[in-house]
A tleap script that builds the chain and sets N, CA, C and O, in Angstrom:
source leaprc.protein.ff14SB
mol = sequence {
  NMET PRO SER PHE THR GLY SER ILE TYR LEU
  ILE CYS SER GLY THR SER THR LEU VAL SER
  TYR ILE ASN VAL LEU LEU LYS PHE ALA GLU
  TYR GLY GLY VAL GLY ILE LYS THR ALA LEU
  GLY MET GLY ALA VAL ARG ILE ASP TRP LYS
  CGLY
}
set mol.1.N position { -13.170 -26.713 -34.574 }
set mol.1.CA position { -13.395 -26.106 -33.300 }
set mol.1.C position { -13.437 -24.584 -33.493 }
set mol.1.O position { -12.493 -24.026 -34.051 }
set mol.2.N position { -14.486 -23.901 -33.055 }
set mol.2.CA position { -14.579 -22.447 -33.233 }
set mol.2.C position { -13.452 -21.729 -32.489 }
set mol.2.O position { -13.064 -22.121 -31.388 }
set mol.3.N position { -12.946 -20.682 -33.109 }
set mol.3.CA position { -11.862 -19.947 -32.467 }
set mol.3.C position { -11.885 -18.495 -32.923 }
set mol.3.O position { -12.634 -18.117 -33.823 }
set mol.4.N position { -11.052 -17.699 -32.285 }
set mol.4.CA position { -10.911 -16.285 -32.635 }
set mol.4.C position { -9.435 -15.949 -32.671 }
set mol.4.O position { -8.695 -16.263 -31.739 }
set mol.5.N position { -9.014 -15.320 -33.733 }
set mol.5.CA position { -7.668 -14.788 -33.833 }
set mol.5.C position { -7.790 -13.359 -34.314 }
set mol.5.O position { -8.374 -13.101 -35.367 }
set mol.6.N position { -7.255 -12.450 -33.566 }
set mol.6.CA position { -7.356 -11.057 -33.959 }
set mol.6.C position { -7.090 -10.145 -32.786 }
set mol.6.O position { -6.436 -10.524 -31.814 }
set mol.7.N position { -7.605 -8.940 -32.890 }
set mol.7.CA position { -7.374 -7.923 -31.865 }
set mol.7.C position { -8.695 -7.453 -31.284 }
set mol.7.O position { -9.713 -7.375 -31.971 }
set mol.8.N position { -8.646 -7.146 -30.016 }
set mol.8.CA position { -9.782 -6.548 -29.328 }
set mol.8.C position { -9.265 -5.322 -28.600 }
set mol.8.O position { -8.269 -5.395 -27.881 }
set mol.9.N position { -9.929 -4.208 -28.781 }
set mol.9.CA position { -9.548 -2.970 -28.121 }
set mol.9.C position { -10.560 -2.672 -27.030 }
set mol.9.O position { -11.759 -2.580 -27.291 }
set mol.10.N position { -10.072 -2.523 -25.808 }
set mol.10.CA position { -10.930 -2.249 -24.670 }
set mol.10.C position { -10.647 -0.854 -24.146 }
set mol.10.O position { -9.493 -0.457 -23.988 }
set mol.11.N position { -11.707 -0.119 -23.880 }
set mol.11.CA position { -11.599 1.204 -23.269 }
set mol.11.C position { -12.468 1.185 -22.023 }
set mol.11.O position { -13.660 0.886 -22.093 }
set mol.12.N position { -11.874 1.501 -20.897 }
set mol.12.CA position { -12.609 1.519 -19.638 }
set mol.12.C position { -12.533 2.922 -19.057 }
set mol.12.O position { -11.452 3.407 -18.721 }
set mol.13.N position { -13.668 3.559 -18.942 }
set mol.13.CA position { -13.711 4.893 -18.344 }
set mol.13.C position { -14.615 4.824 -17.119 }
set mol.13.O position { -15.790 5.186 -17.170 }
set mol.14.N position { -14.051 4.362 -16.046 }
set mol.14.CA position { -14.782 4.251 -14.792 }
set mol.14.C position { -13.912 4.730 -13.652 }
set mol.14.O position { -12.937 5.454 -13.855 }
set mol.15.N position { -14.271 4.325 -12.470 }
set mol.15.CA position { -13.474 4.702 -11.309 }
set mol.15.C position { -12.120 3.994 -11.366 }
set mol.15.O position { -11.954 3.003 -12.077 }
set mol.16.N position { -11.170 4.511 -10.617 }
set mol.16.CA position { -9.840 3.906 -10.620 }
set mol.16.C position { -9.876 2.483 -10.066 }
set mol.16.O position { -9.060 1.646 -10.450 }
set mol.17.N position { -10.816 2.207 -9.167 }
set mol.17.CA position { -10.952 0.849 -8.634 }
set mol.17.C position { -11.385 -0.115 -9.723 }
set mol.17.O position { -10.835 -1.210 -9.831 }
set mol.18.N position { -12.359 0.274 -10.530 }
set mol.18.CA position { -12.821 -0.573 -11.626 }
set mol.18.C position { -11.713 -0.816 -12.635 }
set mol.18.O position { -11.528 -1.942 -13.098 }
set mol.19.N position { -10.980 0.223 -12.975 }
set mol.19.CA position { -9.876 0.087 -13.931 }
set mol.19.C position { -8.806 -0.847 -13.371 }
set mol.19.O position { -8.232 -1.643 -14.114 }
set mol.20.N position { -8.534 -0.760 -12.075 }
set mol.20.CA position { -7.553 -1.648 -11.446 }
set mol.20.C position { -8.008 -3.093 -11.501 }
set mol.20.O position { -7.201 -3.979 -11.781 }
set mol.21.N position { -9.292 -3.357 -11.237 }
set mol.21.CA position { -9.816 -4.719 -11.304 }
set mol.21.C position { -9.706 -5.287 -12.718 }
set mol.21.O position { -9.336 -6.447 -12.898 }
set mol.22.N position { -10.021 -4.484 -13.697 }
set mol.22.CA position { -9.939 -4.951 -15.081 }
set mol.22.C position { -8.494 -5.239 -15.461 }
set mol.22.O position { -8.222 -6.217 -16.157 }
set mol.23.N position { -7.560 -4.395 -15.013 }
set mol.23.CA position { -6.143 -4.645 -15.293 }
set mol.23.C position { -5.670 -5.943 -14.662 }
set mol.23.O position { -4.898 -6.681 -15.275 }
set mol.24.N position { -6.122 -6.234 -13.442 }
set mol.24.CA position { -5.745 -7.486 -12.782 }
set mol.24.C position { -6.281 -8.680 -13.563 }
set mol.24.O position { -5.562 -9.659 -13.766 }
set mol.25.N position { -7.538 -8.610 -14.002 }
set mol.25.CA position { -8.120 -9.707 -14.772 }
set mol.25.C position { -7.392 -9.915 -16.097 }
set mol.25.O position { -7.182 -11.053 -16.518 }
set mol.26.N position { -7.009 -8.827 -16.754 }
set mol.26.CA position { -6.285 -8.946 -18.020 }
set mol.26.C position { -4.898 -9.547 -17.809 }
set mol.26.O position { -4.450 -10.369 -18.608 }
set mol.27.N position { -4.224 -9.144 -16.747 }
set mol.27.CA position { -2.906 -9.712 -16.455 }
set mol.27.C position { -3.021 -11.200 -16.141 }
set mol.27.O position { -2.162 -11.987 -16.540 }
set mol.28.N position { -4.079 -11.588 -15.427 }
set mol.28.CA position { -4.263 -13.007 -15.124 }
set mol.28.C position { -4.623 -13.795 -16.382 }
set mol.28.O position { -4.212 -14.947 -16.523 }
set mol.29.N position { -5.383 -13.195 -17.297 }
set mol.29.CA position { -5.723 -13.874 -18.554 }
set mol.29.C position { -4.466 -14.183 -19.345 }
set mol.29.O position { -4.378 -15.225 -19.994 }
set mol.30.N position { -3.494 -13.282 -19.295 }
set mol.30.CA position { -2.240 -13.529 -19.996 }
set mol.30.C position { -1.476 -14.683 -19.349 }
set mol.30.O position { -0.801 -15.446 -20.039 }
set mol.31.N position { -1.581 -14.809 -18.036 }
set mol.31.CA position { -0.898 -15.887 -17.307 }
set mol.31.C position { -1.638 -17.214 -17.425 }
set mol.31.O position { -1.023 -18.246 -17.696 }
set mol.32.N position { -2.957 -17.195 -17.223 }
set mol.32.CA position { -3.720 -18.432 -17.119 }
set mol.32.C position { -4.434 -18.870 -18.382 }
set mol.32.O position { -4.827 -20.032 -18.487 }
set mol.33.N position { -4.612 -17.984 -19.335 }
set mol.33.CA position { -5.343 -18.333 -20.547 }
set mol.33.C position { -6.834 -18.114 -20.370 }
set mol.33.O position { -7.307 -17.803 -19.277 }
set mol.34.N position { -7.564 -18.280 -21.457 }
set mol.34.CA position { -9.005 -18.034 -21.463 }
set mol.34.C position { -9.712 -19.224 -22.097 }
set mol.34.O position { -9.275 -19.729 -23.131 }
set mol.35.N position { -10.792 -19.669 -21.486 }
set mol.35.CA position { -11.601 -20.732 -22.065 }
set mol.35.C position { -11.178 -22.108 -21.594 }
set mol.35.O position { -10.490 -22.265 -20.585 }
set mol.36.N position { -11.614 -23.106 -22.363 }
set mol.36.CA position { -11.305 -24.485 -22.010 }
set mol.36.C position { -10.044 -24.926 -22.744 }
set mol.36.O position { -9.606 -24.273 -23.691 }
set mol.37.N position { -9.479 -26.014 -22.308 }
set mol.37.CA position { -8.298 -26.631 -22.911 }
set mol.37.C position { -7.071 -25.727 -22.863 }
set mol.37.O position { -6.238 -25.771 -23.769 }
set mol.38.N position { -6.948 -24.904 -21.815 }
set mol.38.CA position { -5.756 -24.072 -21.698 }
set mol.38.C position { -4.518 -24.910 -21.391 }
set mol.38.O position { -3.400 -24.495 -21.697 }
set mol.39.N position { -4.705 -26.081 -20.790 }
set mol.39.CA position { -3.571 -26.958 -20.514 }
set mol.39.C position { -2.962 -27.498 -21.806 }
set mol.39.O position { -1.807 -27.923 -21.813 }
set mol.40.N position { -3.722 -27.486 -22.891 }
set mol.40.CA position { -3.229 -27.949 -24.188 }
set mol.40.C position { -2.641 -26.827 -25.025 }
set mol.40.O position { -2.256 -27.036 -26.175 }
set mol.41.N position { -2.573 -25.631 -24.441 }
set mol.41.CA position { -1.998 -24.506 -25.166 }
set mol.41.C position { -3.007 -23.634 -25.873 }
set mol.41.O position { -2.630 -22.674 -26.545 }
set mol.42.N position { -4.274 -23.943 -25.739 }
set mol.42.CA position { -5.303 -23.116 -26.364 }
set mol.42.C position { -5.687 -21.981 -25.409 }
set mol.42.O position { -5.484 -22.095 -24.200 }
set mol.43.N position { -6.229 -20.912 -25.935 }
set mol.43.CA position { -6.687 -19.812 -25.107 }
set mol.43.C position { -5.596 -18.846 -24.697 }
set mol.43.O position { -5.733 -18.140 -23.697 }
set mol.44.N position { -4.519 -18.807 -25.456 }
set mol.44.CA position { -3.425 -17.897 -25.127 }
set mol.44.C position { -3.850 -16.455 -25.354 }
set mol.44.O position { -4.603 -16.150 -26.279 }
set mol.45.N position { -3.357 -15.579 -24.499 }
set mol.45.CA position { -3.675 -14.148 -24.568 }
set mol.45.C position { -2.362 -13.378 -24.521 }
set mol.45.O position { -1.493 -13.666 -23.697 }
set mol.46.N position { -2.225 -12.404 -25.402 }
set mol.46.CA position { -1.085 -11.484 -25.354 }
set mol.46.C position { -1.643 -10.079 -25.253 }
set mol.46.O position { -2.536 -9.700 -26.012 }
set mol.47.N position { -1.119 -9.312 -24.321 }
set mol.47.CA position { -1.627 -7.969 -24.094 }
set mol.47.C position { -0.556 -6.966 -24.479 }
set mol.47.O position { 0.578 -7.041 -24.006 }
set mol.48.N position { -0.923 -6.023 -25.343 }
set mol.48.CA position { -0.069 -4.896 -25.708 }
set mol.48.C position { -0.667 -3.667 -25.041 }
set mol.48.O position { -1.701 -3.164 -25.481 }
set mol.49.N position { -0.034 -3.185 -23.996 }
set mol.49.CA position { -0.539 -2.007 -23.274 }
set mol.49.C position { -0.213 -0.769 -24.069 }
set mol.49.O position { 0.952 -0.491 -24.353 }
set mol.50.N position { -1.237 -0.024 -24.429 }
set mol.50.CA position { -1.054 1.225 -25.160 }
set mol.50.C position { -1.897 2.303 -24.501 }
set mol.50.O position { -3.051 2.077 -24.134 }
set mol.51.N position { -1.314 3.451 -24.362 }
set mol.51.CA position { -2.075 4.577 -23.796 }
set mol.51.C position { -1.878 4.817 -22.363 }
set mol.51.O position { -2.473 5.738 -21.804 }
savepdb mol mol.pdb
quit
């Protein structure tokens, strides 16, 4: 099954509203997971806030 393990660095330089929306989506990804089969423990996300 294809997968990804590693780091992704995101930089958002937009309006404060856009940055807030992206932060909400990232926080939800950490709670709900990403992709299919999240109920089986796949798609886990950990966010390290830096900056």
